[in-house]
Structure formats: C-alpha cells, structure tokens
N, C-alpha and C positions, 0 to 999 in steps of 0.2 A: 521655495524655489527650490529646483535643483542644480546642485554645483555644477561646475565643468566639471572638474575632476569628477565628482560623482557620477555625473552623465557619461566622462569615459570610459568609469569603472564599470556601471551598468550594462554597456556596449559592447566592453571589451570579454566580459564574463559571457551575456547571450550570443558572442558569438562562439568562445569556447564550448562553453557546456552544452551545445546542439548534439554536442558527441555522448552524450549521456544515457541513451537511448541503451534499452536490453530486455529480454524475457526470465522466468524464472526455466534456467536449466535442468535441476534436480531439486527435492526434497530428502532430507535424508533423516531418518530415522534410528538413532543408534550405532551401528556397523551395516545399516543396510539402506542402499540408496534405491530411490524411483526415479524414472527419469521426467522429464516435461518436456511436452510435445516443440518440438522444433521445426521452423517455418522453411528450415532448406532442407527438410526432411520429408515434404509435400505428402500426398496421399494420405493413407488409414494410417495413424500409429495408436492401436489398441492398447500398448503398455505405457501410454501416457498416464499422466498423474493429473495434469495439468491442461485448463480450457484452450483450443485452437483460436486463433483468433487470425486476422485480414492485415494490418497494418501494414505495408511494404517495408516501412523502417522501421519496424518495432518502435515507435513514434508514441505519442501521448496522448489524451482525451483532454480537447481545450474545456477551461472551464465554463466556457458557452456553451457547453455539449453535454454540463451535465444532468441534466433533468432527460436525457437519452439513456435507451437500452444501451448504450456502449461503455456505458459508467460504471454496468453491474459487470461485467467480466474482462471488459476492452473491445476493440472494433470485431463486430461481427465473429462476437465468440462463440462457440459449440461445444457443447457438452465433452468430457475425459470419460474415457472407459475404464480407467482402472481408478485403484483406490489405493490412498497411503494408511496402513494400517495403523493406529498409533492410541496409548491407552489415556485415558482422562490422568490430567495432574503429570505428565511426562512432556519433552520435550522434541521439538524438531525442529533440524534450519532450511531455509528456504534458500537456496544458491541461485542469484541472479549472477546471467551472463552478455557479457557486450565485449566486441571487437576492438572498441577505441581503447577502452580505459579504465571499465566497472562505472558504476551509477553514480555521475559528478553533481547530480543538481542539489543544490539545498533544500531542504526542506522537512516534512513528516513523515513519519513512518506508522503506517496504521494496519490493524487487524481486525477481521469481522468472521462470525460463526454463523452458517443459516443454516436450518436444516432442508433437508430434501426429502423432507417427508413419507408418505406413499408413493411416489411413483420411483423413488430412487434418484441419486445422482448422476446417474447414465443417460437419463429420462426428463427429468425434472425440466420442465421452462424455468427459464432464468428470471422471466417478469413476475414468478410464480414466488422465488427467492424472497425472506423478508432477515436482513441481518441485525448482529446485535455486534460492539466493536466490544472486545477483550484484550485489546491494547492499543495506545496510542504514546509517540513521544513527537513532540516538536521543538523547542528554541530549547537547548541544552546549556547553552551561556550567551549571553545579550553583551552585543556590542557593537564597532560597524563591522561591515562588508568586508572580508578578507581572501577573495578566491585565488584557488592556489594553493593554499593550505588552510584556510578555516580557524585558525589556531584564535582568532578574537572572537567572531562571532561565529560559534558554531549551531550545528543543528543534526538530526537525530542521522539522518541521511549521510553528512560528510564524516561524522564521528566513524561510520559503520567503513566507511568507504577506505579511510586511513590503513583498512588491515586488508585491502584489497591485496587479493592474490594473483599472480599470471596463470594462464591455462589456455593451451594452444595457440591460438592467432590472437586473446583478447584476453582479458580479463573477470576476475568473480568476486561477490560481495555477498556476504554470506551474515543475513537476519534469525535470530532466535524467536520461536515461536513456541510460550508456555500456554498447553491445551489446561481449561479447566476443571479441576478435579471434580467437581460436584455436575458436574455437563452428565448431562442425560445419554445413557451409550446408541450408537444410530449413526447413520450416513450424514454429512454435512460436506458442505462447501468451506473453505479457507478462502476467503477475498485477501490476500496481500497486497496493499495499497502504498506504496511512496510517492509522491508529489514533486518538482521543480518550482519553487517560488523564484527562480532567475529572472522569468518575465513577467511574473505577478502584478509589476505595478503596472503592467500597460493593458490588464485585463487577459491577462492569457497566461494563468496558474495552468500546468500541467499534470494532470493526474497517470499514474501507472498499477491500475490493476490488474490482476490475474485470478483466476480460481483455481482451485484446488481440491483434487474427491478425496474428502477423508473415512473410513471407519472407523469410527473413537469405540470403545471397549471402557468397559468399565460398571460400576452401582452408581452413578449418581441418578439425580432424580429432577435435577434444574435444566429447564428448556424456555429461558423468556422469550419475549416477543420479540420480535426487531421490526424492520422497516425496510422497503424497496429501497434499493441503493438508488433510482431515480429520484426519491426524496430526502437525500442526504446531505446533498450540498445545495448551493447556491452561489452563483456566480460574483455574487455583491457579497457575500461572508465577508469577516472582517480577515478570516487566515486564508483566503484565496484571493481576495482582491486588496493586495497588500505590495508594497513597497521596501524591501531590505535592503536598498542599497543608499537611501538618502537621509539616513539617519541612525543613533543610535538605541539599535534596536536592544530593547529591554523586557520587553514581552510578545507574548505571542496566541491567540487563540487557534487551537486545535478543532479544523472544520468537522462537520458530523454533529452525531448522538453523542451522550456519554457513556464512560463506561461502564458496560453493565454490569448487571450484580452479578454475575461470573466469575468477573476476572478474577485470575490470579491473584491472592496475596502477595506474590513479589511484583504484580505488574501495577498493580494497586500503589504497593510502597515507589516504585520510580516512575510514577506519571504525575506531572503537576495538578493540583487542586482544578476540575473544570469550571468554566465559566461560561454563565449562562448570557443569553443575549434573546433581540428579543424574536428572533426568529424560530427558538426553539420552540415553542407553543405550536407554532402552526406546521413545524418538521416535525418533532420527532412522535409526535400526538399523533397522528396519520398512518 
C-alpha cells in the first residue's frame, strides 16, 4: 500500500511536472543547424526537418493510445519536407524546447530509425514505416524518487535535463544521437522519443515521439527489418505501467523492441542488457 508521504510526493510531482511538454526546435550536425517545425509558426514550413503535429499544448500520447497512429510521429503528424544530411557513423543533436523549464519528466530516452523506401520521407505514409531501435537509456541510478533534484533516483531524461539551457522565453534540452556506422545509405525517419513516468502508476505513462527526416550517406549495407510503432508498446508493459514513487526502484525494463544489430558500439556499451518478457514474441516478431 502506498504510504501517506509517498502519495503526497507523487501528487506534488504530478502537479509540477505537467509543465514538461515541448517539441524538437532544431537538429544540429556539426556547425549546421536545421529548423524543426514550430506550432507557433503555423502554415507551410518547407524548411522544417521535423514532422508537424496537432496537439494544442505540445502534450503527450498517453499509454492508452499506444496502439493508434498517433504514437508513430505524434498526434496528427504529417511529413516534413526538408532533410538533415548526416553521415553514417557520425552524431547529431536533437534540441527540445519548452517555455516552462525544459523536459522535466522522469523516464527513458529512445531513438529509432525507419527507411522511407521508394516514396521518400516527404511522401511516405507513416503507417508504412517500420522502425528498429538504435539507442535506449532508462533508469540510470536506482533509489527513491526525489523530484526537483533527481540525485537519488536518476533517469535518462532527468540526467539530460540537468544541463538544460535558457533560450528565449524558455529552456532547451539536448539529446545526442549516434548514427550507425554500417547503415545502408538512403532516406530515413529518425524517431526521437522520451517518456514521462510520473503518472505511470495510474496507467497514464506519457510518450513524446517526434519524427525527423534524415538523408544518410555512407557505404554501409545494413538495413534491419523493423516493426510498426503501433505494435511496439502495450499499456500493460512493465516499463509503461510502473510505479516510480512507492518503492526503492532498482530496476526498470525499457519498453519496446530490443536494440537493433546496427546500434553503434558506444550505444550498446552504455545501454543495460535488454530483458525479455512474454509480450516480446507476439510484438517484436510481427
């Protein structure tokens, strides 16, 4: 049973951390910056490299809706018309913006790729995208939840957020993505996703996916099979329906499929070994 103190702690965190919504403002490769789609900009934004979305408050896709098209690239997402050129084996930075204080939610960070195939990323139907995971990071340090500082219980997102920088009327958090060195060149969707677990004990884990058009160059030959984003998660997955408030959390199962064979060596070395559960056979192989 949840104690009074942890109930109050969870309630306070839920009230304050509703402020963590946001969007990808830009993508940076080396010294070159590529603009993301800005809801405030409205209308056509032909230079944007991130897919547009329709949420009014830049809010999440809730766990109850992980089987819908909205989980693919966010609510009502439509194709971006520009690309980020990037070489296989290199890095890029995904910069998320929020007017309140950056992405303050505790949870995992995940990156996926999906080939756009013959239609190309400007025209591919999101339902046809098949994603394979190239990075994941979840619980960094176990312990009791300590919202505000997150020095005892540490998560991928809270560690990134400790380096949030002020920008304009808000703040930005920067996420680094390693492009696999052996990936086959072509047009791909990078699916950048962070989660908020602050209400996951109530069955309301929050997903924040965004899709980015990439033009990957190189001489690699690997292009793994993937799966539809609508089949990657279940609302009852142990990493989705989880209570981070009422116990000394020492382990966490990151949702979704295991890391792909093309994930860069440095990402594999920095990622805990995946744990398999019963849902894997039904979802990962379909």
